[in-house]
C-alpha positions in Angstrom: -21.2 -227.4 -112.3 -23.1 -228.7 -115.2 -26.8 -228.4 -115.0 -28.8 -231.4 -113.9 -30.9 -232.6 -116.6 -34.3 -233.8 -115.6 -36.3 -236.5 -117.2 -39.0 -233.9 -118.1 -36.2 -231.9 -119.6 -34.8 -234.5 -121.4 -37.9 -235.8 -123.1 -39.1 -232.5 -124.2 -35.7 -232.1 -125.9 -36.3 -235.5 -127.6 -39.6 -235.0 -128.6 -38.4 -231.5 -130.0 -35.4 -233.0 -132.3 -38.0 -235.7 -133.3 -40.4 -233.2 -134.2 -38.0 -230.9 -136.1 -36.1 -233.9 -137.8 -39.2 -235.9 -138.9 -42.0 -233.3 -138.6 -43.9 -236.2 -136.9 -44.3 -237.7 -140.1 -45.0 -236.1 -143.6 -48.4 -234.6 -142.7 -47.3 -233.1 -139.6 -44.3 -231.5 -141.2 -46.6 -230.2 -144.0 -49.3 -228.9 -141.7 -46.5 -227.1 -139.2 -44.5 -225.8 -142.1 -47.2 -224.6 -144.6 -50.7 -224.5 -143.1 -50.4 -223.6 -139.7 -48.1 -220.7 -140.1 -50.8 -219.2 -142.5 -53.8 -219.6 -139.9 -54.0 -216.2 -138.7 -56.2 -216.1 -135.6 -58.0 -212.7 -134.5 -58.5 -213.0 -130.8 -60.8 -210.0 -129.2 -60.7 -209.4 -125.2 -62.0 -206.5 -123.2 -59.8 -204.9 -120.9 -61.8 -203.8 -118.0 -60.2 -201.1 -115.3 -61.7 -198.4 -113.1 -58.5 -196.0 -114.2 -59.7 -196.3 -117.6 -61.6 -192.7 -118.2 -65.2 -192.9 -119.5 -64.2 -191.4 -122.4 -61.9 -194.4 -123.7 -64.8 -196.6 -123.3 -65.0 -199.0 -126.3 -61.5 -197.6 -127.7 -60.1 -200.3 -129.7 -56.7 -201.3 -129.6 -54.7 -203.6 -132.2 -51.4 -205.5 -131.2 -49.5 -207.2 -133.9 -45.9 -208.8 -133.1 -43.0 -210.6 -134.8 -43.6 -210.4 -138.3 -39.9 -211.4 -138.9 -40.2 -210.6 -142.3 -37.7 -212.1 -144.7 -37.7 -215.6 -143.2 -40.4 -217.8 -144.5 -42.7 -214.4 -144.0 -42.8 -211.9 -147.3 -44.3 -208.6 -148.5 -47.2 -210.0 -150.0 -48.3 -211.2 -146.7 -47.3 -208.4 -145.0 -49.6 -206.8 -147.4 -52.5 -208.9 -146.6 -51.7 -208.5 -142.9 -52.2 -204.3 -143.0 -55.4 -204.8 -144.9 -57.0 -207.2 -142.1 -55.8 -204.9 -139.4 -57.6 -201.9 -141.2 -60.6 -203.9 -141.3 -60.6 -204.1 -137.9 -61.1 -200.1 -137.5 -58.9 -199.5 -134.7 -58.5 -196.5 -132.7 -54.7 -197.4 -131.7 -52.4 -199.8 -133.5 -49.3 -201.0 -131.4 -46.6 -203.3 -132.8 -44.4 -205.2 -129.9 -41.3 -205.8 -132.1 -39.4 -208.0 -134.1 -40.2 -206.4 -138.0 -37.6 -207.9 -139.8 -35.8 -211.0 -139.2 -32.2 -209.9 -140.1 -32.5 -206.1 -140.7 -29.0 -206.0 -142.8 -29.9 -208.8 -145.1 -33.4 -207.4 -145.8 -33.5 -205.9 -149.3 -37.0 -204.8 -149.2 -37.1 -202.3 -146.6 -38.0 -199.2 -148.9 -41.1 -201.2 -150.1 -42.2 -202.1 -146.6 -42.4 -198.5 -145.2 -45.7 -197.4 -147.5 -47.2 -200.4 -146.3 -47.0 -199.4 -142.6 -47.7 -196.0 -143.8 -51.4 -197.4 -144.6 -52.3 -198.6 -141.4 -54.8 -196.4 -140.3 -55.3 -195.4 -136.5 -56.8 -192.2 -135.7 -55.2 -192.1 -132.2 -51.8 -193.1 -133.3 -49.5 -196.2 -133.9 -46.7 -197.2 -131.7 -43.8 -199.3 -132.4 -40.9 -200.6 -130.0 -37.6 -202.7 -130.3 -37.4 -206.3 -130.5 -34.2 -208.4 -130.3 -34.1 -208.8 -134.2 -34.6 -205.0 -134.8 -31.3 -204.5 -132.8 -29.5 -207.3 -134.4 -27.3 -207.2 -137.5 -26.6 -203.5 -137.0 -30.3 -203.0 -137.7 -31.1 -200.2 -135.0 -30.8 -197.7 -137.3 -32.5 -199.4 -140.2 -35.8 -200.5 -137.8 -35.9 -196.8 -136.7 -35.6 -195.2 -139.8 -38.3 -197.7 -141.5 -40.7 -196.9 -138.7 -40.5 -193.0 -138.4 -40.6 -193.0 -142.2 -44.2 -194.9 -141.9 -45.4 -192.2 -139.2 -45.3 -194.7 -136.2 -44.0 -193.2 -132.9 -40.9 -195.4 -131.8 -41.0 -195.7 -128.2 -37.4 -196.3 -126.2 -37.5 -195.9 -122.8 -40.1 -193.2 -123.0 -44.1 -192.6 -123.2 -46.6 -190.8 -125.2 -50.1 -189.3 -123.8 -53.0 -190.0 -125.9 -55.5 -187.2 -125.0 -59.0 -186.8 -126.0 -61.1 -183.2 -126.6 -62.5 -183.5 -123.2 -59.0 -183.6 -121.5 -59.2 -187.3 -120.5 -56.3 -189.6 -121.3 -54.1 -192.6 -121.0 -50.3 -193.3 -121.3 -48.4 -195.3 -123.9 -44.9 -196.5 -122.4 -42.5 -198.3 -124.3 -39.1 -200.1 -123.2 -36.2 -200.8 -125.0 -35.6 -204.9 -125.6 -34.1 -206.8 -122.7 -31.8 -208.7 -124.9 -29.6 -206.4 -127.2 -31.3 -203.2 -125.9 -31.1 -201.3 -122.7 -34.7 -201.4 -121.3 -35.3 -198.9 -118.5 -39.0 -198.9 -117.2 -38.2 -196.0 -114.6 -37.1 -193.4 -116.9 -40.1 -194.4 -119.4 -42.5 -193.0 -116.6 -40.6 -189.8 -115.7 -43.5 -187.5 -116.2 -46.7 -189.9 -116.4 -49.3 -189.1 -113.4 -49.6 -192.0 -111.0 -53.2 -191.9 -111.3 -53.4 -192.3 -115.1 -53.8 -195.7 -117.0 -50.8 -197.0 -118.1 -50.2 -199.3 -121.4 -46.3 -200.7 -121.0 -45.1 -202.1 -124.5 -42.2 -204.4 -124.2 -41.2 -206.9 -126.3 -40.0 -209.4 -123.5 -42.6 -210.8 -121.2 -40.6 -211.4 -118.3 -40.1 -208.1 -117.4 -43.7 -207.6 -116.2 -42.3 -208.6 -112.9 -40.4 -205.3 -112.3 -43.4 -203.5 -114.3 -45.7 -204.8 -111.6 -43.6 -202.4 -109.3 -44.7 -199.5 -110.9 -48.7 -199.3 -111.0 -48.4 -200.0 -114.7 -52.0 -201.7 -115.4 -51.7 -203.4 -118.7 -48.4 -204.8 -120.6 -48.2 -206.0 -124.2 -45.7 -208.4 -125.0 -44.3 -211.0 -128.0 -41.1 -212.7 -128.5 -42.1 -216.1 -127.5 -44.2 -217.0 -130.5 -46.3 -218.4 -127.7 -43.6 -221.2 -127.9 -44.1 -221.7 -131.8 -43.9 -225.3 -131.4 -46.1 -226.9 -128.9 -45.4 -230.5 -127.6 -48.7 -232.2 -126.4 -48.1 -232.8 -122.7 -44.7 -231.4 -122.7 -45.7 -227.6 -123.8 -43.7 -225.1 -125.7 -40.5 -226.2 -127.3 -39.1 -222.4 -128.0 -38.9 -220.2 -124.9 -36.2 -217.7 -125.7 -34.5 -215.8 -122.9 -36.8 -213.2 -121.3 -39.8 -215.2 -122.4 -39.3 -218.2 -120.2 -41.8 -217.5 -117.4 -44.6 -216.0 -119.5 -44.9 -217.3 -123.2 -48.4 -217.0 -124.2 -51.9 -215.4 -123.5 -53.0 -213.6 -120.2 -51.3 -213.5 -116.7 -52.2 -211.3 -113.6 -48.8 -210.3 -111.9 -48.6 -208.1 -108.5 -50.8 -206.9 -106.1 -52.5 -203.9 -108.2 -52.4 -206.4 -110.2 -50.8 -205.8 -113.8 -52.5 -207.6 -116.7 -49.8 -209.1 -119.1 -50.6 -210.4 -122.6 -48.3 -212.1 -124.5 -49.1 -212.3 -128.3 -48.2 -215.4 -130.4 -46.9 -213.2 -133.3 -47.2 -213.6 -136.6 -44.1 -215.0 -138.5 -41.6 -217.7 -137.6 -37.9 -217.5 -137.0 -35.1 -220.0 -136.4 -37.6 -223.0 -137.2 -39.9 -222.6 -140.0 -42.8 -224.6 -138.1 -45.9 -223.7 -136.1 -47.5 -226.4 -134.5 -50.3 -225.8 -131.8 -49.1 -221.9 -132.1 -51.3 -220.3 -134.4 -50.2 -216.8 -135.6 -52.2 -213.9 -134.1 -53.9 -210.5 -134.3 -55.2 -209.3 -130.8 -58.0 -206.7 -130.2 -58.3 -205.2 -127.2 -61.4 -203.2 -126.0 -61.2 -201.2 -123.3 -64.1 -201.1 -120.5 -64.3 -198.0 -118.1 -65.4 -199.4 -114.7 
């Protein structure tokens, strides 16, 4: 049966098409294509929870996502990004997927490794797969780049972050939902139920499932915040597994699980950003 087209969805497609074709005029086209994609926003948020050990009070986490190197985002821009992340002096760094836009066509992978390796975080750097990291036969390419850069790649697995006093929290990473095989249950095997758990999932919409496992914080990307947002109509681009949750904070389930969806750094498919600036997110853990 053909899908019913509502007036809202029809208008959204019309306005979206008008935007991509005409760029809302020459000025809008230039702004969306050349200015906003370079307007990096650094957002700071506290994460408060009683399960956070006191020793982790004021621990700083930096999340970045969706660089899509090779599509309107180059190595020089990435070098600047690495410097900006290091200036924030994070304790932990999380990359939530889509490093390269087309891994098998990217010719500077060997030059990206030392940049990633230069990221400084005394308690660890962690990454997960995004759909573009798997695409174009990229799974092994991405894995090689990340591991050579001394970043821990989590694929349906977890890592304990433990301090000298014995207190700890757990970082859980699952595979991409579009081109991988995410398995939250498998990734939690061996994780204490009463520990503070942070889930890295490229796909935000898996938060509904994650909320059933007593996970406290999920960090995601994938959506680019819609990448192009049309006033009164909202996000133009909502890819699969980012249709329900596409930007910012959400509280999900009874526990509840706190989800944050990062807008990412680069662009894909459309070389535009409009009302959806690229983003670095800084989370500060607060023990209650």
